[in-house]
C-alpha positions, 0 to 999 in steps of 0.5 A: 542762230544766224539771221539770213538775208536772201538775194536774187538767187533764192527768195525763200527757204524752209526745211533742212539741208545737211546740218542746217535748218532754215525757217522764218518767224515774225522777225525774219528769216533765220538759220540754226543747227539742225537737231534730231527730234526725240520720239517720245512715242506718246499715247497721242502719237500712238493714236494718230499713227494707229489711225493712219495705219487703219485708214491707209489699209481701208483706202486699198481694201474698203474704199471703192474705186469710184470713191477713190476716184472722187477723192482724187478729183477733189484733190486735183481741184483743191489747192493747199498752201505749203510752208512757203505759202505756195499753192500745192495739190495733195493726193486723194489719199492725203485728203482722205487721211487728212479728213478722217484722222480727226474723225477717228480721234473723236470716235466719229464715223469715217467718211469714205465717199469723196466730197463733190464740192471742190473747196475747203470750209472757210475758217471762222475769223470770229473764233475766240476762247476763254478758260477758267481754272475753276471750271477747266472748261474751254468756252468757245465763241464762234459764228453760230450762223455758219452752215456747219452748225445746222448740219448733222455730222458736221463738227468744230474740232477743238484741240488744246495746246500745252499750257504755257508761262504767261510771257510766252508769245509763240506756240507751235504745239503739241495740241491734244484733241478735245470732244468736238462741238457737233452740228445739229439740224434740229438743235444747232450749237450756239456761241459760248458752248464749251468743251472740257480742257484736255490738260490742266490749266491754272490761273495766269497760264497762257493757253492756245487752242486750235480749231478746224471746221469739218463738214458732213461730206468730210471736207476739213478747213485749215486750222485757225487759232485763239489764245487766252490767259487762264482766269481764276 
């Protein structure tokens, strides 16, 4: 692996060109030889690919022209961040897939109507987790005064990462979706609610969890994460 220092011509680079891959971590920019990832075709990958195929067909065959226009309008007004931290705009079908794949993974109702509020749900800065080997539960601390908690068909999606050795400081995935925490206008969830671990956790292992907030109209937040050491 080679470290890279950019001059006036190029200020940042990410991705692969020819046989080299360019990236950045907390130590700075670096370049490494490009490697072709394997395709293990896991059950999780099959579920996501199946959801994408189903939703792509649904976009053209079920979603109405009015609904597609609403998704396109939402996409034109909601800026996202690319890997360089720059603002970019996705297409309407990109947002339709982005919002509905987690719903399909969780066995929830697909949202065909495009959102009319042109902003992503806010991340939960207070989100944290704890895990116990004895219970195999992910206990989630979150802001239970947030709007999604009191909204039917809103969710806090929880995805557990593969447990790691305790000295591990970085984790980029994969994550496996758990059952989401559901918003409820009558009996809203409260901080400290838990979900079952999707992979076995043992004492001292370090576990990362990724979460996203989804509102009833389909809008999906950017991911936010927390990690902890598994207790006894």
